All heavy atoms as an XYZ file, in Angstrom:
911
protein
N      86.379     -2.141      8.335
C      87.666     -2.557      7.849
C      88.568     -1.324      7.770
O      88.173     -0.296      7.254
C      87.487     -3.199      6.469
C      88.759     -3.723      5.884
S      88.572     -4.503      4.252
C      87.277     -5.667      4.497
N      89.781     -1.467      8.247
C      90.706     -0.329      8.237
C      91.239     -0.112      6.831
O      91.296     -1.051      6.029
C      91.895     -0.585      9.190
O      92.672     -1.655      8.664
C      91.426     -0.892     10.596
N      91.661      1.107      6.511
C      92.199      1.377      5.171
C      93.420      0.511      4.863
O      93.592      0.050      3.741
C      92.566      2.860      5.218
C      91.677      3.441      6.266
C      91.491      2.354      7.280
N      94.247      0.256      5.849
C      95.452     -0.551      5.611
C      95.077     -2.001      5.275
O      95.629     -2.606      4.363
C      96.359     -0.501      6.829
C      97.632     -1.277      6.606
C      98.535     -1.190      7.802
N      99.698     -2.001      7.546
C     100.889     -1.734      7.932
N     101.110     -0.642      8.635
N     101.876     -2.530      7.669
N      94.128     -2.574      6.005
C      93.689     -3.935      5.746
C      93.043     -4.022      4.366
O      93.278     -4.965      3.614
C      92.707     -4.399      6.826
C      92.162     -5.821      6.683
C      93.298     -6.830      6.654
C      91.200     -6.120      7.821
N      92.250     -3.015      4.025
C      91.624     -2.986      2.705
C      92.688     -2.951      1.605
O      92.583     -3.655      0.604
C      90.696     -1.769      2.586
C      90.042     -1.669      1.243
C      88.969     -2.489      0.919
C      90.502     -0.778      0.285
C      88.368     -2.411     -0.322
C      89.911     -0.685     -0.948
C      88.840     -1.505     -1.250
N      93.728     -2.146      1.775
C      94.811     -2.048      0.794
C      95.521     -3.389      0.645
O      95.796     -3.847     -0.465
C      95.820     -0.957      1.205
O      95.128      0.290      1.293
C      96.946     -0.851      0.197
N      95.814     -4.056      1.773
C      96.479     -5.358      1.717
C      95.613     -6.391      0.993
O      96.113     -7.188      0.198
C      96.818     -5.856      3.120
C      97.963     -5.131      3.832
C      98.082     -5.618      5.266
C      99.260     -5.348      3.081
N      94.322     -6.356      1.243
C      93.429     -7.302      0.566
C      93.363     -7.013     -0.934
O      93.351     -7.932     -1.747
C      92.036     -7.244      1.195
C      91.997     -7.855      2.585
S      90.376     -7.719      3.357
C      89.409     -8.746      2.292
N      93.348     -5.753     -1.306
C      93.291     -5.375     -2.720
C      94.562     -5.813     -3.441
O      94.512     -6.343     -4.553
C      93.082     -3.871     -2.861
N      95.718     -5.610     -2.820
C      96.993     -6.016     -3.424
C      97.036     -7.534     -3.575
O      97.420     -8.067     -4.618
C      98.194     -5.498     -2.602
C      99.486     -6.139     -3.068
C      98.277     -3.986     -2.704
N      96.626     -8.249     -2.541
C      96.617     -9.711     -2.600
C      95.696    -10.223     -3.691
O      96.031    -11.146     -4.433
N      94.527     -9.611     -3.817
C      93.588    -10.013     -4.867
C      94.158     -9.748     -6.249
O      94.006    -10.553     -7.167
C      92.265     -9.263     -4.711
O      91.647     -9.617     -3.496
N      94.846     -8.632     -6.419
C      95.455     -8.297     -7.708
C      96.531     -9.308     -8.081
O      96.631     -9.738     -9.226
C      96.071     -6.895     -7.670
O      95.055     -5.943     -7.481
N      97.353     -9.702     -7.119
C      98.395    -10.696     -7.384
C      97.790    -12.039     -7.752
O      98.261    -12.724     -8.665
C      99.317    -10.846     -6.170
C     100.225     -9.652     -5.871
C     100.961     -9.865     -4.559
C     101.194     -9.425     -7.007
N      96.740    -12.430     -7.065
C      96.075    -13.685     -7.362
C      95.472    -13.651     -8.758
O      95.600    -14.602     -9.533
C      94.987    -13.968     -6.323
C      94.219    -15.268     -6.495
C      95.158    -16.462     -6.424
C      93.147    -15.381     -5.426
N      94.842    -12.549     -9.136
C      94.260    -12.404    -10.460
C      95.347    -12.456    -11.530
O      95.189    -13.121    -12.547
C      93.470    -11.094    -10.562
C      92.827    -10.819    -11.917
C      91.824    -11.914    -12.251
C      92.153     -9.468    -11.921
N      96.466    -11.801    -11.313
C      97.562    -11.814    -12.282
C      98.087    -13.223    -12.481
O      98.408    -13.633    -13.593
C      98.692    -10.890    -11.825
N      98.173    -14.009    -11.434
C      98.644    -15.394    -11.547
C      97.666    -16.236    -12.353
O      98.066    -17.137    -13.085
C      98.846    -15.994    -10.162
N      96.387    -15.947    -12.247
C      95.370    -16.731    -12.950
C      95.312    -16.433    -14.440
O      94.871    -17.264    -15.221
C      93.993    -16.486    -12.337
S      93.832    -17.173    -10.686
N      95.735    -15.249    -14.873
C      95.637    -14.886    -16.278
C      96.995    -14.870    -16.968
O      97.143    -14.315    -18.031
C      94.931    -13.514    -16.465
C      93.512    -13.574    -15.987
C      95.702    -12.397    -15.785
N      97.991    -15.514    -16.397
C      99.311    -15.583    -17.016
C      99.219    -16.340    -18.333
O      98.275    -17.071    -18.586
C     100.290    -16.263    -16.067
N     100.231    -16.171    -19.187
C     100.250    -16.833    -20.487
C     100.139    -18.343    -20.327
O     100.722    -18.916    -19.420
C     101.553    -16.479    -21.204
N      99.364    -19.004    -21.219
C      99.186    -20.447    -21.093
C     100.487    -21.190    -21.344
O     101.266    -20.820    -22.204
C      98.151    -20.769    -22.156
C      98.218    -19.661    -23.129
C      98.646    -18.449    -22.354
N     100.716    -22.222    -20.578
C     101.871    -23.091    -20.737
C     101.370    -24.515    -20.676
O     100.293    -24.779    -20.152
C     102.882    -22.825    -19.623
N     102.143    -25.447    -21.233
C     101.709    -26.837    -21.119
C     101.489    -27.225    -19.666
O     102.305    -26.937    -18.809
C     102.873    -27.621    -21.725
C     103.534    -26.653    -22.648
C     103.363    -25.305    -21.994
N     100.357    -27.849    -19.397
C     100.009    -28.290    -18.055
C      99.929    -29.805    -18.088
O      99.205    -30.368    -18.898
C      98.655    -27.706    -17.606
C      98.251    -28.251    -16.252
C      98.723    -26.188    -17.593
N     100.676    -30.455    -17.218
C     100.696    -31.906    -17.207
C     100.097    -32.413    -15.916
O     100.460    -31.961    -14.844
C     102.139    -32.421    -17.351
O     102.685    -31.905    -18.548
C     102.179    -33.929    -17.409
N      99.168    -33.350    -16.039
C      98.610    -34.021    -14.884
C      98.971    -35.485    -14.991
O      99.658    -35.900    -15.912
C      97.096    -33.841    -14.843
O      96.509    -34.580    -15.892
N      98.498    -36.294    -14.070
C      98.811    -37.710    -14.088
C      98.251    -38.400    -15.330
O      98.768    -39.408    -15.765
C      98.281    -38.371    -12.825
N      97.193    -37.893    -15.934
C      96.545    -38.571    -17.043
C      96.368    -37.724    -18.299
O      95.956    -38.244    -19.312
C      95.159    -39.066    -16.593
C      95.199    -40.032    -15.436
C      95.908    -41.327    -15.786
O      95.735    -41.870    -16.854
N      96.718    -41.824    -14.876
N      96.637    -36.434    -18.248
C      96.311    -35.572    -19.371
C      97.353    -34.473    -19.527
O      97.790    -33.892    -18.553
C      94.923    -34.953    -19.158
C      94.378    -34.324    -20.410
O      94.831    -34.590    -21.518
N      93.388    -33.476    -20.252
N      97.728    -34.192    -20.766
C      98.628    -33.097    -21.075
C      97.849    -32.082    -21.901
O      97.232    -32.439    -22.899
C      99.859    -33.599    -21.849
O     100.567    -34.528    -21.034
C     100.789    -32.450    -22.204
N      97.861    -30.834    -21.480
C      97.111    -29.757    -22.110
C      98.115    -28.809    -22.761
O      98.969    -28.259    -22.063
C      96.297    -29.046    -21.025
C      95.315    -28.044    -21.586
O      94.744    -28.304    -22.652
O      95.125    -27.007    -20.938
N      98.053    -28.650    -24.102
C      99.018    -27.802    -24.803
C      98.323    -26.859    -25.773
O      97.246    -27.167    -26.299
C     100.065    -28.635    -25.578
C     100.918    -29.448    -24.637
C      99.406    -29.530    -26.599
N      98.954    -25.720    -26.006
C      98.483    -24.756    -26.994
C      99.534    -24.622    -28.077
O     100.705    -24.408    -27.781
C      98.217    -23.384    -26.353
O      97.194    -23.527    -25.370
C      97.787    -22.361    -27.398
N      99.109    -24.774    -29.319
C      99.967    -24.573    -30.478
C      99.399    -23.377    -31.237
O      98.203    -23.313    -31.505
C      99.974    -25.804    -31.412
C     100.416    -27.052    -30.659
C     100.834    -25.550    -32.646
C     101.838    -27.014    -30.142
N     100.273    -22.432    -31.567
C      99.849    -21.239    -32.300
C     100.364    -21.339    -33.736
O     101.560    -21.541    -33.954
C     100.387    -19.957    -31.637
C     100.011    -18.727    -32.458
C      99.859    -19.834    -30.217
N      99.455    -21.229    -34.689
C      99.822    -21.160    -36.103
C      99.884    -19.691    -36.480
O      98.965    -18.930    -36.201
C      98.788    -21.885    -36.956
N     101.007    -19.320    -37.079
C     101.172    -17.945    -37.545
C     101.755    -18.046    -38.949
O     102.081    -19.133    -39.401
C     102.071    -17.151    -36.607
C     101.803    -15.657    -36.665
O     101.177    -15.188    -37.630
O     102.225    -14.946    -35.735
N     101.948    -16.974    -39.604
C     102.361    -16.975    -41.002
C     103.532    -17.929    -41.255
O     104.686    -17.570    -41.106
C     102.692    -15.559    -41.444
C     101.473    -14.656    -41.348
O     100.350    -15.139    -41.601
O     101.635    -13.482    -40.988
N     103.198    -19.175    -41.603
C     104.094    -20.259    -41.993
C     104.995    -20.790    -40.882
O     106.043    -21.372    -41.158
C     104.920    -19.860    -43.230
C     104.063    -19.478    -44.449
C     104.947    -19.063    -45.610
C     103.131    -20.606    -44.846
N     104.581    -20.644    -39.628
C     105.300    -21.251    -38.499
C     104.300    -21.724    -37.447
O     103.197    -21.195    -37.337
C     106.303    -20.278    -37.827
C     107.395    -19.859    -38.775
C     105.594    -19.078    -37.251
N     104.715    -22.744    -36.695
C     104.008    -23.154    -35.494
C     104.851    -22.729    -34.304
O     106.084    -22.794    -34.350
C     103.825    -24.680    -35.427
C     102.809    -25.218    -36.377
C     103.182    -26.117    -37.369
C     101.479    -24.859    -36.281
C     102.248    -26.646    -38.238
C     100.531    -25.378    -37.154
C     100.922    -26.269    -38.139
N     104.208    -22.296    -33.246
C     104.921    -21.974    -32.009
C     104.233    -22.718    -30.873
O     103.019    -22.565    -30.703
C     104.916    -20.465    -31.757
N     104.961    -23.530    -30.166
C     106.368    -23.866    -30.390
C     106.512    -24.773    -31.608
O     105.539    -25.320    -32.110
C     106.747    -24.616    -29.107
C     105.476    -25.250    -28.656
C     104.386    -24.272    -29.030
N     107.750    -24.951    -32.070
C     108.035    -25.839    -33.193
C     108.286    -27.263    -32.721
O     108.366    -28.180    -33.533
C     109.248    -25.342    -33.972
C     109.009    -24.016    -34.660
C     110.239    -23.487    -35.362
O     111.356    -24.015    -35.139
O     110.093    -22.541    -36.153
N     108.427    -27.443    -31.413
C     108.689    -28.759    -30.828
C     107.784    -28.937    -29.618
O     107.734    -28.078    -28.743
C     110.157    -28.850    -30.423
C     110.539    -30.141    -29.782
C     112.007    -30.102    -29.382
N     112.327    -31.228    -28.568
C     113.358    -32.012    -28.751
N     114.201    -31.761    -29.727
N     113.580    -33.025    -27.963
N     107.086    -30.061    -29.588
C     106.166    -30.372    -28.510
C     106.641    -31.638    -27.820
O     106.879    -32.650    -28.482
C     104.770    -30.572    -29.105
C     103.650    -31.030    -28.180
C     103.408    -29.996    -27.094
C     102.389    -31.272    -28.981
N     106.828    -31.598    -26.492
C     107.235    -32.767    -25.732
C     106.100    -33.176    -24.803
O     105.597    -32.345    -24.044
C     108.495    -32.478    -24.931
C     109.695    -32.226    -25.813
C     111.000    -32.146    -25.046
O     111.103    -32.739    -23.955
O     111.918    -31.483    -25.565
N     105.710    -34.461    -24.902
C     104.608    -34.972    -24.095
C     104.975    -36.321    -23.487
O     105.776    -37.059    -24.055
C     103.318    -35.094    -24.935
C     103.546    -35.971    -26.169
C     102.802    -33.733    -25.323
C     102.309    -36.207    -26.986
N     104.400    -36.659    -22.348
C     104.667    -37.954    -21.721
C     103.996    -39.091    -22.491
O     102.871    -38.946    -22.980
C     104.037    -37.837    -20.330
C     103.802    -36.382    -20.124
C     103.610    -35.790    -21.486
N     104.703    -40.213    -22.606
C     104.147    -41.393    -23.284
C     102.883    -41.865    -22.577
O     102.798    -41.851    -21.352
C     105.180    -42.513    -23.304
N     101.896    -42.251    -23.356
C     100.687    -42.849    -22.828
C      99.648    -41.901    -22.278
O      98.550    -42.321    -21.933
N      99.956    -40.616    -22.191
C      98.975    -39.660    -21.675
C      98.124    -39.103    -22.809
O      98.604    -38.897    -23.919
C      99.667    -38.493    -20.967
C     100.236    -38.879    -19.631
C     100.650    -37.675    -18.800
O     100.319    -36.533    -19.171
O     101.301    -37.903    -17.785
N      96.872    -38.846    -22.516
C      96.005    -38.170    -23.473
C      96.498    -36.739    -23.640
O      97.054    -36.152    -22.719
C      94.562    -38.156    -22.974
O      94.038    -39.456    -22.990
N      96.290    -36.192    -24.816
C      96.722    -34.829    -25.111
C      95.520    -34.013    -25.545
O      94.837    -34.357    -26.507
C      97.793    -34.812    -26.217
C      98.173    -33.378    -26.569
C      99.008    -35.617    -25.808
N      95.240    -32.960    -24.791
C      94.219    -31.998    -25.212
C      94.976    -30.872    -25.894
O      95.778    -30.186    -25.274
C      93.417    -31.479    -24.029
C      92.283    -30.588    -24.479
C      91.334    -30.228    -23.360
O      91.684    -30.301    -22.196
N      90.140    -29.838    -23.712
N      94.735    -30.715    -27.192
C      95.487    -29.768    -27.996
C      94.594    -28.604    -28.398
O      93.490    -28.804    -28.902
C      96.023    -30.457    -29.256
C      96.880    -29.553    -30.121
C      98.293    -30.103    -30.174
C      96.304    -29.465    -31.507
N      95.094    -27.405    -28.155
C      94.417    -26.173    -28.550
C      95.228    -25.591    -29.708
O      96.384    -25.229    -29.519
C      94.374    -25.164    -27.400
C      93.879    -25.756    -26.119
N      92.543    -25.947    -25.852
C      94.557    -26.220    -25.039
C      92.416    -26.491    -24.655
N      93.612    -26.665    -24.150
N      94.659    -25.537    -30.900
C      95.324    -24.945    -32.059
C      94.683    -23.598    -32.322
O      93.482    -23.503    -32.589
C      95.191    -25.849    -33.287
C      95.764    -25.280    -34.586
C      97.267    -25.043    -34.470
C      95.443    -26.219    -35.753
N      95.494    -22.545    -32.225
C      95.007    -21.166    -32.414
C      95.699    -20.567    -33.634
O      96.921    -20.649    -33.751
C      95.329    -20.350    -31.165
C      94.685    -18.971    -31.167
C      94.980    -18.225    -29.880
N      96.348    -17.725    -29.906
C      97.189    -17.785    -28.873
N      96.833    -18.324    -27.736
N      98.405    -17.288    -28.971
N      94.947    -19.982    -34.538
C      95.498    -19.368    -35.740
C      95.627    -17.863    -35.535
O      94.648    -17.128    -35.621
C      94.620    -19.672    -36.954
C      95.221    -19.165    -38.249
O      96.195    -18.431    -38.252
N      94.629    -19.562    -39.362
N      96.846    -17.416    -35.265
C      97.130    -15.985    -35.111
C      97.615    -15.365    -36.419
O      97.964    -14.192    -36.455
C      98.193    -15.760    -34.033
C      97.660    -15.955    -32.629
O      96.445    -16.159    -32.462
O      98.477    -15.912    -31.675
N      97.673    -16.165    -37.487
C      98.151    -15.675    -38.774
C      97.070    -14.979    -39.575
O      95.935    -14.803    -39.120
N      97.427    -14.617    -40.794
C      96.490    -13.911    -41.664
C      95.920    -14.813    -42.749
O      95.133    -14.360    -43.585
C      97.183    -12.704    -42.305
O      98.309    -13.138    -43.053
N      96.325    -16.105    -42.740
C      95.824    -17.066    -43.717
C      95.379    -18.340    -43.001
O      95.746    -18.576    -41.853
C      96.890    -17.394    -44.793
C      98.207    -17.821    -44.142
C      97.115    -16.217    -45.706
C      99.316    -18.160    -45.107
N      94.598    -19.174    -43.683
C      94.078    -20.397    -43.100
C      95.209    -21.408    -42.869
O      96.182    -21.455    -43.635
C      92.955    -20.981    -44.001
C      93.502    -21.471    -45.320
C      92.197    -22.056    -43.282
N      95.091    -22.190    -41.788
C      96.058    -23.237    -41.462
C      95.302    -24.454    -40.931
O      94.129    -24.369    -40.577
C      97.051    -22.774    -40.384
C      97.941    -21.671    -40.822
N      98.922    -21.824    -41.778
C      98.020    -20.374    -40.426
C      99.560    -20.680    -41.960
N      99.029    -19.774    -41.144
N      96.017    -25.571    -40.834
C      95.509    -26.756    -40.167
C      96.689    -27.479    -39.534
O      97.827    -26.997    -39.608
C      94.715    -27.670    -41.114
C      95.574    -28.348    -42.173
O      96.801    -28.100    -42.251
O      95.022    -29.147    -42.941
N      96.416    -28.614    -38.903
C      97.469    -29.420    -38.295
C      97.120    -30.875    -38.547
O      96.023    -31.322    -38.208
C      97.577    -29.135    -36.795
C      98.741    -29.769    -36.051
C     100.081    -29.315    -36.642
C      98.690    -29.417    -34.574
N      98.048    -31.606    -39.182
C      97.858    -32.998    -39.540
C      98.972    -33.812    -38.887
O     100.144    -33.450    -38.993
C      97.902    -33.173    -41.080
C      97.813    -34.637    -41.465
C      96.808    -32.362    -41.740
N      98.586    -34.914    -38.214
C      99.564    -35.799    -37.579
C      99.784    -37.034    -38.445
O      98.910    -37.447    -39.199
C      99.067    -36.227    -36.188
C      99.264    -35.180    -35.139
C      98.457    -34.059    -35.101
C     100.264    -35.318    -34.185
C      98.632    -33.090    -34.131
C     100.453    -34.351    -33.215
C      99.637    -33.238    -33.180
N     100.959    -37.644    -38.301
C     101.298    -38.846    -39.067
C     100.293    -39.972    -38.868
O     100.067    -40.775    -39.765
C     102.697    -39.351    -38.690
C     103.802    -38.487    -39.227
C     105.183    -38.979    -38.827
O     105.336    -39.576    -37.742
O     106.115    -38.738    -39.613
N      99.680    -40.039    -37.690
C      98.726    -41.129    -37.419
C      97.357    -40.886    -38.058
O      96.443    -41.681    -37.894
C      98.576    -41.376    -35.921
C      97.917    -40.220    -35.172
O      97.503    -39.225    -35.806
O      97.823    -40.303    -33.935
N      97.228    -39.778    -38.797
C      95.989    -39.516    -39.513
C      95.076    -38.484    -38.870
O      94.123    -38.029    -39.487
N      95.341    -38.080    -37.614
C      94.495    -37.084    -36.975
C      94.677    -35.740    -37.673
O      95.787    -35.342    -38.010
C      94.839    -36.946    -35.493
C      94.006    -35.895    -34.848
C      92.762    -36.044    -34.326
C      94.332    -34.512    -34.709
N      92.287    -34.835    -33.872
C      93.239    -33.880    -34.094
C      95.433    -33.740    -35.063
C      93.219    -32.523    -33.807
C      95.414    -32.387    -34.776
C      94.311    -31.793    -34.150
N      93.566    -35.033    -37.906
C      93.591    -33.717    -38.545
C      92.717    -32.745    -37.771
O      91.643    -33.100    -37.297
C      93.061    -33.810    -39.976
C      93.866    -34.722    -40.868
C      93.317    -34.790    -42.283
O      92.606    -33.852    -42.712
O      93.599    -35.790    -42.951
N      93.161    -31.505    -37.681
C      92.395    -30.477    -36.971
C      91.251    -29.929    -37.800
O      90.307    -29.373    -37.257
C      93.310    -29.316    -36.585
O      93.744    -28.619    -37.759
N      91.348    -30.040    -39.101
C      90.449    -29.312    -39.985
C      91.003    -27.907    -40.168
O      91.900    -27.474    -39.439
N      90.495    -27.199    -41.139
C      90.989    -25.846    -41.412
C      90.578    -24.889    -40.299
O      89.446    -24.920    -39.830
C      90.460    -25.348    -42.751
C      90.970    -26.103    -43.980
C      90.293    -25.572    -45.235
C      92.484    -26.001    -44.097
N      91.536    -24.048    -39.905
C      91.290    -23.053    -38.859
C      91.514    -21.677    -39.488
O      92.625    -21.365    -39.935
C      92.227    -23.267    -37.647
C      91.930    -22.237    -36.567
C      92.094    -24.686    -37.110
N      90.466    -20.889    -39.516
C      90.533    -19.555    -40.117
C      91.332    -18.595    -39.244
O      91.460    -18.806    -38.032
C      89.119    -19.013    -40.320
C      88.225    -19.816    -41.273
C      86.807    -19.252    -41.254
C      88.796    -19.819    -42.672
N      91.869    -17.525    -39.834
C      92.582    -16.523    -39.044
C      91.723    -16.013    -37.889
O      90.527    -15.750    -38.055
C      92.861    -15.398    -40.050
C      92.893    -16.099    -41.381
C      91.851    -17.180    -41.263
N      92.326    -15.941    -36.702
C      91.630    -15.453    -35.521
C      90.789    -16.498    -34.818
O      90.196    -16.222    -33.791
N      90.721    -17.724    -35.349
C      89.919    -18.772    -34.735
C      90.805    -19.824    -34.084
O      92.024    -19.825    -34.254
C      88.988    -19.404    -35.770
C      87.933    -18.423    -36.258
C      86.867    -19.076    -37.111
O      86.964    -20.286    -37.396
O      85.927    -18.369    -37.499
N      90.166    -20.733    -33.336
C      90.896    -21.797    -32.634
C      90.020    -23.033    -32.561
O      88.787    -22.944    -32.647
C      91.273    -21.333    -31.231
N      90.670    -24.185    -32.421
C      89.974    -25.444    -32.185
C      90.654    -26.141    -31.013
O      91.841    -25.965    -30.776
C      89.968    -26.377    -33.418
C      89.204    -25.754    -34.557
C      91.364    -26.758    -33.835
N      89.887    -26.926    -30.282
C      90.420    -27.735    -29.194
C      89.964    -29.164    -29.427
O      88.782    -29.398    -29.652
C      89.912    -27.237    -27.826
O      90.365    -25.889    -27.637
C      90.429    -28.117    -26.695
N      90.925    -30.077    -29.383
C      90.609    -31.485    -29.621
C      91.382    -32.376    -28.655
O      92.412    -31.983    -28.118
C      90.931    -31.906    -31.067
C      90.051    -31.184    -32.047
C      92.380    -31.685    -31.376
N      90.864    -33.563    -28.467
C      91.512    -34.582    -27.647
C      92.225    -35.543    -28.594
O      91.592    -36.181    -29.426
C      90.456    -35.329    -26.820
C      91.015    -36.333    -25.870
C      91.709    -35.700    -24.673
O      91.287    -34.627    -24.222
O      92.680    -36.297    -24.191
N      93.553    -35.618    -28.480
C      94.323    -36.503    -29.348
C      94.369    -37.937    -28.834
O      94.621    -38.856    -29.583
C      95.767    -36.008    -29.487
C      95.982    -34.714    -30.231
C      97.464    -34.382    -30.265
C      95.439    -34.801    -31.634
N      94.180    -38.121    -27.566
C      94.329    -39.449    -26.997
C      95.791    -39.719    -26.690
O      96.672    -38.912    -26.992
N      96.079    -40.867    -26.086
C      97.463    -41.186    -25.708
C      98.380    -41.262    -26.924
O      98.006    -41.813    -27.958
C      97.343    -42.556    -25.036
C      95.924    -42.664    -24.627
C      95.138    -41.885    -25.638
N      99.561    -40.719    -26.784
C     100.563    -40.763    -27.840
C     101.650    -41.761    -27.434
O     102.199    -41.675    -26.343
C     101.170    -39.378    -28.065
C     100.149    -38.318    -28.449
C      99.487    -38.618    -29.775
O     100.138    -38.657    -30.806
N      98.181    -38.851    -29.746
N     101.958    -42.692    -28.314
C     102.901    -43.760    -27.978
C     104.286    -43.548    -28.575
O     105.274    -44.052    -28.044
C     102.340    -45.100    -28.452
N     104.373    -42.803    -29.677
C     105.666    -42.659    -30.353
C     105.845    -41.230    -30.860
O     104.877    -40.546    -31.180
C     105.744    -43.633    -31.520
N     107.101    -40.819    -30.954
C     107.416    -39.504    -31.508
C     107.003    -39.461    -32.976
O     106.982    -40.494    -33.658
C     108.909    -39.224    -31.373
O     109.264    -39.160    -30.008
N     106.670    -38.265    -33.448
C     106.207    -38.128    -34.828
C     106.385    -36.690    -35.288
O     106.932    -35.862    -34.565
C     104.732    -38.544    -34.936
O     103.926    -37.695    -34.138
N     105.866    -36.421    -36.457
C     105.880    -35.076    -37.021
C     104.450    -34.715    -37.398
O     103.694    -35.549    -37.877
C     106.788    -35.000    -38.264
C     106.711    -33.631    -38.914
C     108.229    -35.325    -37.899
N     104.089    -33.468    -37.171
C     102.806    -32.936    -37.618
C     103.115    -31.737    -38.505
O     104.195    -31.165    -38.427
C     101.946    -32.538    -36.418
N     102.153    -31.347    -39.352
C     102.415    -30.275    -40.295
C     101.118    -29.606    -40.722
O     100.043    -30.128    -40.495
C     103.151    -30.816    -41.526
C     102.378    -31.871    -42.253
C     101.480    -31.680    -43.273
C     102.396    -33.274    -42.019
N     100.941    -32.874    -43.678
C     101.497    -33.876    -42.924
C     103.074    -34.092    -41.118
C     101.259    -35.247    -42.944
C     102.840    -35.456    -41.155
C     101.954    -36.021    -42.060
N     101.281    -28.463    -41.379
C     100.146    -27.782    -41.998
C     100.024    -28.339    -43.407
O     100.995    -28.330    -44.171
C     100.366    -26.270    -42.032
S      98.961    -25.374    -42.765
N      98.821    -28.836    -43.758
C      98.641    -29.466    -45.066
C      98.163    -28.508    -46.158
O      97.953    -28.929    -47.293
C      97.656    -30.638    -44.954
O      96.337    -30.171    -44.736
N      98.019    -27.227    -45.826
C      97.653    -26.250    -46.855
C      98.799    -26.230    -47.875
O      99.972    -26.169    -47.481
C      97.417    -24.852    -46.234
C      97.198    -23.800    -47.308
C      96.233    -24.899    -45.268
N      98.489    -26.329    -49.173
C      99.546    -26.409    -50.185
C     100.633    -25.343    -50.006
O     100.347    -24.149    -49.870
C      98.796    -26.218    -51.499
C      97.424    -26.768    -51.214
C      97.155    -26.359    -49.777
N     101.888    -25.822    -49.978
C     103.053    -24.954    -49.862
C     103.497    -24.666    -48.440
O     104.636    -24.276    -48.213
N     102.634    -24.859    -47.448
C     102.982    -24.504    -46.074
C     104.028    -25.446    -45.477
O     104.976    -24.994    -44.847
C     101.740    -24.457    -45.191
C     100.854    -23.298    -45.510
N      99.907    -22.827    -44.635
C     100.758    -22.512    -46.610
C      99.271    -21.783    -45.185
N      99.772    -21.594    -46.388
N     103.861    -26.767    -45.668
C     104.857    -27.697    -45.139
C     106.196    -27.487    -45.839
O     107.250    -27.504    -45.190
C     104.395    -29.141    -45.295
C     105.349    -30.111    -44.617
C     104.859    -31.539    -44.663
N     105.686    -32.393    -43.825
C     105.595    -33.696    -43.766
N     104.669    -34.320    -44.493
N     106.392    -34.391    -42.990
N     106.173    -27.286    -47.151
C     107.410    -27.034    -47.900
C     108.116    -25.777    -47.399
O     109.343    -25.668    -47.472
C     107.121    -26.894    -49.402
C     106.677    -28.204    -50.029
O     106.999    -29.281    -49.473
O     105.988    -28.155    -51.069
N     107.356    -24.825    -46.882
C     107.921    -23.587    -46.342
C     108.430    -23.770    -44.912
O     108.936    -22.829    -44.307
C     106.890    -22.467    -46.396
N     108.267    -24.990    -44.358
C     108.801    -25.273    -43.026
C     107.783    -25.320    -41.909
O     108.146    -25.348    -40.732
N     106.511    -25.361    -42.243
C     105.474    -25.352    -41.222
C     105.236    -26.761    -40.699
O     104.287    -27.447    -41.064
C     104.192    -24.732    -41.766
C     103.252    -24.256    -40.687
S     101.962    -23.208    -41.369
C     101.178    -22.713    -39.851
N     106.172    -27.209    -39.830
C     106.119    -28.530    -39.215
C     106.228    -28.410    -37.704
O     106.791    -27.439    -37.184
C     107.252    -29.425    -39.714
C     107.088    -29.884    -41.131
C     108.124    -30.909    -41.538
O     109.208    -30.974    -40.914
O     107.853    -31.647    -42.495
N     105.710    -29.417    -37.023
C     105.750    -29.489    -35.565
C     106.338    -30.843    -35.197
O     105.797    -31.879    -35.564
C     104.325    -29.360    -35.000
C     104.149    -29.564    -33.507
C     104.815    -28.450    -32.715
C     102.668    -29.642    -33.168
N     107.462    -30.830    -34.499
C     108.083    -32.060    -34.031
C     107.415    -32.461    -32.721
O     107.337    -31.660    -31.782
C     109.583    -31.824    -33.814
C     110.330    -33.056    -33.384
C     111.814    -32.803    -33.194
O     112.233    -31.619    -33.109
O     112.547    -33.779    -33.077
N     106.896    -33.687    -32.662
C     106.217    -34.190    -31.473
C     107.112    -35.272    -30.852
O     107.308    -36.339    -31.443
C     104.829    -34.768    -31.820
C     104.142    -35.260    -30.548
C     103.984    -33.723    -32.528
N     107.656    -34.974    -29.675
C     108.554    -35.880    -28.980
C     107.783    -36.522    -27.832
O     107.263    -35.808    -26.965
C     109.788    -35.154    -28.416
C     110.513    -34.388    -29.526
C     110.706    -36.117    -27.684
C     111.062    -35.244    -30.630
N     107.708    -37.847    -27.817
C     107.052    -38.567    -26.741
C     108.131    -39.087    -25.800
O     109.049    -39.787    -26.218
C     106.184    -39.729    -27.291
C     105.591    -40.537    -26.146
C     105.087    -39.171    -28.188
N     108.032    -38.693    -24.533
C     109.014    -39.069    -23.511
C     108.496    -40.218    -22.673
O     107.385    -40.168    -22.162
C     109.307    -37.887    -22.591
C     109.931    -36.729    -23.290
C     111.403    -36.980    -23.474
N     112.006    -35.818    -24.064
C     112.929    -35.874    -25.013
N     113.368    -37.034    -25.445
N     113.439    -34.785    -25.518
N     109.298    -41.259    -22.520
C     108.961    -42.388    -21.660
C     109.037    -41.968    -20.198
O     109.813    -41.102    -19.835
C     109.907    -43.566    -21.904
C     109.758    -44.187    -23.282
C     108.392    -44.779    -23.534
O     107.793    -45.363    -22.602
O     107.905    -44.646    -24.673
N     108.219    -42.581    -19.383
C     108.277    -42.336    -17.938
C     107.789    -40.979    -17.509
O     108.075    -40.538    -16.409
N     107.063    -40.245    -18.356
C     106.496    -38.953    -17.974
C     107.504    -37.839    -17.852
O     107.285    -36.874    -17.163
N     108.657    -37.948    -18.537
C     109.689    -36.909    -18.457
C     109.524    -35.859    -19.530
O     110.465    -35.490    -20.202
C     111.089    -37.531    -18.598
C     111.457    -38.396    -17.427
O     110.826    -38.232    -16.378
O     112.363    -39.235    -17.564
N     108.356    -35.339    -19.708
C     108.139    -34.325    -20.761
C     108.676    -32.989    -20.335
O     108.779    -32.662    -19.201
C     106.663    -34.218    -21.090
């Protein structure tokens, strides 16, 4: 293999690797929406989640804060407590209507730790 060909292959491999390890973003398929929510000191990021109606939602809740957090949905689904530096992944199932989710640790919701969940008809998330 010539040095030039080797260099081109190395550059191409580096670009491919960089694309594979980019920051996670919501990924939508025909049947499943994959999202990451980060809990940090009294905030969720993002604060607004948009998902297509009727699709299952695989939710990754990661606690980047220094205190315990959780995530509770109006329909009764709860993540359970997530310690600092830990994460949970759960399947929410299809979402039919917009709602609000929040951290149920005392004082956190009052401090503004809420997540607006917008369900879009026709897959326009």
